[in-house]
C-alpha positions as CSV (number, residue, x, y, z in Angstrom):
1,M,0.0,0.0,0.0
2,R,1.0,3.6,-0.4
3,L,0.6,6.4,2.1
4,V,1.2,10.0,1.4
5,V,1.5,12.5,4.3
6,Y,1.5,16.2,3.5
7,N,1.2,19.4,5.5
8,I,-0.3,21.6,2.7
9,R,-0.5,24.9,4.7
10,Y,-4.1,25.5,3.5
11,A,-2.8,25.7,-0.1
12,T,-1.5,29.2,0.6
13,G,1.9,28.4,-1.1
14,T,5.3,29.5,-0.1
15,G,8.2,31.8,-1.0
16,P,8.9,35.5,-0.4
17,A,5.4,36.7,-1.5
18,F,3.9,34.7,1.4
19,H,5.1,37.4,3.8
20,L,3.8,40.4,1.9
21,P,2.6,42.9,2.8
22,L,3.2,41.7,6.4
23,P,4.9,38.7,7.8
24,G,2.6,35.7,7.6
25,A,0.0,37.5,5.5
26,G,-0.1,34.6,3.2
27,Y,-2.1,32.6,5.7
28,L,-5.1,34.7,4.8
29,R,-5.2,33.8,1.1
30,S,-5.1,30.5,-0.5
31,N,-3.9,30.0,-4.1
32,R,-6.0,28.1,-6.7
33,R,-2.8,27.3,-8.7
34,V,-1.3,25.8,-5.6
35,L,-4.4,23.7,-5.0
36,A,-4.4,22.6,-8.6
37,G,-0.7,21.7,-8.2
38,L,-1.5,19.6,-5.1
39,V,-4.1,17.7,-7.0
40,E,-1.7,16.9,-9.9
41,F,1.1,15.9,-7.5
42,L,-1.2,13.6,-5.5
43,R,-2.8,12.1,-8.6
44,A,0.7,11.1,-9.8
45,Q,1.4,9.2,-6.6
46,D,-1.7,6.9,-7.0
47,A,-1.8,6.5,-3.2
48,D,-4.2,4.3,-1.3
49,I,-4.3,6.7,1.7
50,I,-3.5,10.4,1.8
51,G,-3.1,12.2,5.1
52,L,-3.4,16.0,4.8
53,I,-2.5,18.4,7.5
54,E,-3.6,22.1,7.5
55,V,-6.6,21.9,5.2
56,D,-9.2,24.6,4.8
57,T,-12.7,23.2,4.7
58,G,-14.5,26.2,3.3
59,S,-13.5,29.6,4.8
60,I,-13.3,33.0,3.1
61,R,-9.6,32.3,2.7
62,S,-10.2,29.4,0.3
63,G,-13.1,31.1,-1.5
64,M,-15.5,28.8,0.4
65,V,-13.9,25.8,-1.2
66,N,-13.6,22.7,0.9
67,Q,-10.0,21.7,-0.1
68,A,-10.3,18.2,1.3
69,Q,-13.5,17.5,-0.7
70,F,-12.1,19.2,-3.8
71,I,-8.9,17.1,-3.8
72,A,-10.8,13.9,-3.0
73,D,-13.4,14.5,-5.8
74,S,-10.5,15.3,-8.2
75,L,-8.8,12.0,-7.4
76,G,-12.0,9.9,-7.2
77,H,-11.3,9.3,-3.4
78,Y,-13.6,9.8,-0.5
79,S,-12.7,12.2,2.3
80,I,-12.7,12.3,6.1
81,Y,-12.0,15.6,7.7
82,Q,-12.6,17.4,11.0
83,C,-11.7,20.7,12.7
84,K,-8.4,20.2,14.4
85,Y,-9.4,22.0,17.7
86,G,-11.1,20.6,20.7
87,A,-14.9,20.7,20.9
88,T,-14.9,23.4,23.5
89,S,-12.2,25.5,21.9
90,I,-12.9,29.2,21.3
91,N,-11.4,28.6,17.8
92,H,-14.7,27.1,16.7
93,H,-16.2,30.6,16.9
94,M,-13.4,32.4,14.9
95,P,-13.7,33.1,11.2
96,I,-11.3,31.1,9.0
97,V,-9.7,29.4,12.0
98,R,-12.9,27.3,12.6
99,K,-12.4,25.8,9.1
100,Q,-8.9,24.7,9.8
101,A,-8.8,20.9,9.7
102,N,-6.9,17.7,9.0
103,A,-8.1,15.1,6.5
104,F,-7.7,11.6,5.3
105,L,-8.4,10.9,1.6
106,A,-8.7,7.2,0.7
107,A,-9.4,5.1,-2.3
108,P,-13.1,4.1,-2.5
109,R,-12.4,0.6,-1.2
110,V,-11.0,2.0,2.1
111,R,-13.4,3.0,4.8
112,G,-13.7,3.0,8.6
113,E,-12.9,6.1,10.6
114,R,-13.0,7.4,14.1
115,F,-12.1,10.8,15.7
116,H,-10.1,11.1,19.0
117,Y,-9.0,14.2,20.8
118,F,-6.0,14.9,23.0
119,D,-6.7,16.3,26.4
120,S,-4.0,19.0,26.1
121,G,-2.7,21.5,23.5
122,I,-4.7,23.6,21.0
123,K,-4.5,21.2,18.1
124,R,-6.2,18.2,19.5
125,L,-7.6,16.1,16.7
126,I,-6.5,12.5,16.0
127,I,-8.2,10.8,13.0
128,E,-8.1,7.0,13.0
129,L,-8.6,5.1,9.8
130,E,-9.2,1.4,10.4
131,L,-8.5,-0.9,7.5
132,D,-8.9,-4.7,7.5
133,D,-5.4,-5.4,8.8
134,V,-4.0,-2.0,9.9
135,C,-4.9,1.2,11.8
136,V,-3.6,4.5,10.6
137,F,-3.6,7.6,12.9
138,L,-3.2,11.1,11.6
139,V,-1.9,13.8,14.0
140,H,-0.7,17.4,14.1
141,L,1.1,17.8,17.5
142,S,1.5,20.9,19.5
143,L,4.2,23.5,19.0
144,K,4.8,23.5,22.8
145,Y,7.2,20.8,24.0
146,R,5.3,20.1,27.3
147,H,2.0,19.7,25.4
148,R,3.6,17.4,22.9
149,Q,4.8,15.1,25.7
150,Y,1.3,14.9,27.1
151,Q,0.0,14.1,23.5
152,L,2.6,11.4,23.0
153,R,1.5,9.8,26.2
154,Y,-2.1,9.8,24.9
155,L,-0.9,8.3,21.6
156,H,1.0,5.6,23.5
157,D,-2.2,4.5,25.2
158,L,-4.1,4.4,21.9
159,V,-1.4,2.3,20.3
160,R,-1.2,-0.2,23.1
161,K,-5.0,-0.7,22.9
162,A,-4.8,-1.5,19.1
163,T,-5.4,-5.1,18.0
164,K,-3.9,-4.5,14.6
165,P,-0.6,-3.2,13.4
166,V,-0.4,0.6,13.7
167,I,0.9,3.5,11.7
168,I,1.0,7.0,13.2
169,A,1.7,9.8,10.7
170,G,1.6,13.5,10.4
171,D,3.3,16.7,11.5
172,F,4.9,16.1,14.9
173,N,6.5,19.6,15.3
174,T,9.5,17.8,16.8
175,F,12.2,20.4,16.5
176,W,14.7,17.8,17.9
177,G,13.6,15.2,15.4
178,T,13.7,11.5,16.5
179,H,15.6,12.4,19.6
180,E,12.4,13.9,21.0
181,L,10.4,10.8,20.0
182,Y,12.9,8.1,21.2
183,L,11.3,7.2,24.5
184,F,7.8,7.3,23.0
185,M,8.8,5.0,20.2
186,Q,10.5,2.6,22.5
187,A,7.5,2.4,24.9
188,A,5.0,2.0,22.0
189,H,7.2,-0.4,20.0
190,L,7.2,1.9,17.0
191,R,10.0,2.7,14.5
192,S,10.4,5.5,12.0
193,A,9.9,4.6,8.3
194,N,12.4,7.4,7.6
195,V,15.4,5.4,8.6
196,N,17.8,7.9,7.2
197,G,16.3,10.8,9.1
198,L,15.6,12.9,6.0
199,P,14.4,16.4,6.8
200,S,11.1,17.7,5.5
201,F,11.0,21.3,6.7
202,P,11.4,24.0,5.3
203,S,10.6,22.8,1.8
204,R,13.1,25.1,0.0
205,T,16.1,23.8,2.0
206,P,15.0,21.2,4.5
207,R,16.9,21.1,7.7
208,V,14.4,19.7,10.3
209,E,12.6,16.4,10.6
210,L,9.1,17.5,11.6
211,D,7.0,15.0,9.6
212,F,6.9,11.3,10.5
213,V,5.5,8.0,9.5
214,L,5.9,5.6,12.6
215,V,5.1,2.0,12.2
216,S,4.6,-0.9,14.5
217,E,5.7,-4.6,14.3
218,G,3.8,-6.4,11.6
219,I,4.5,-3.6,9.0
220,E,7.3,-3.8,6.5
221,V,8.4,-0.5,5.0
222,N,9.3,-1.0,1.4
223,D,10.2,2.6,0.6
224,L,10.1,6.1,2.1
225,R,11.0,9.2,0.2
226,I,10.6,12.9,0.6
227,P,10.4,14.5,-2.9
228,D,11.5,18.0,-3.7
229,V,8.0,19.5,-3.9
230,R,7.6,23.1,-2.8
231,L,3.8,23.6,-2.8
232,S,3.9,24.2,0.9
233,D,6.5,25.0,3.6
234,H,6.7,21.3,4.3
235,R,7.7,18.5,1.8
236,P,5.5,15.5,1.5
237,L,6.4,12.0,2.8
238,I,5.6,9.0,0.5
239,C,5.7,5.6,2.2
240,D,5.2,2.3,0.5
241,F,4.5,-0.5,3.0
242,T,3.2,-4.1,3.4
243,V,1.3,-5.5,6.3
244,T,3.0,-8.7,7.1
245,G,1.4,-9.8,10.4
246,A,-0.5,-9.0,13.5
247,S,0.6,-6.6,16.2
248,P,2.3,-8.1,19.3
């Protein structure tokens, strides 16, 4: 199977123009050409599962376009998406922000989803996609180190309850890379598919390993690559894997 994980930054693009007329101003405007580029890139990958981080589900920024649904329809996939903030968060009442989500896109033969929520941090959503023989979790962890550690503890408990092999993928915001995840991976019996520690951020000249695909026993990673794609400030991860057995 093929999994693509990509923080698309709401299809706002990247480059010097992103910070004009003020730093970060680009977050307020998506780019249809970037969205079209994302569709073409993802179509070329022919992935079974696509995990998208930072998706706009229909705010004024995207011209009321639900980017998850638009990409899924373009690929002939179905989509699962949800606002990334906790149910009681004030962000649900804020324009634009309330439409900020994460999403799974999957081939029509793949279904079965659940939503979980961390009990700490601002970004709390965990999307679980359960297949016949594997569970895939999509996450976007907190920018704060302390909150990330609480979130990793929550993920540990989810993994240990799983009755199938597990993949955890997404933007972990781990500025120390795998060093920060070492104890979590050991406790949860996970390993990184990115065995060479290839960086994914920033996309122009990657220096930091922020995005991960972590796999449990029972999953053989056939290939992991991070192509030079600059449609966002992150580069995508493409992981080919085979489920070989049950989780321990």
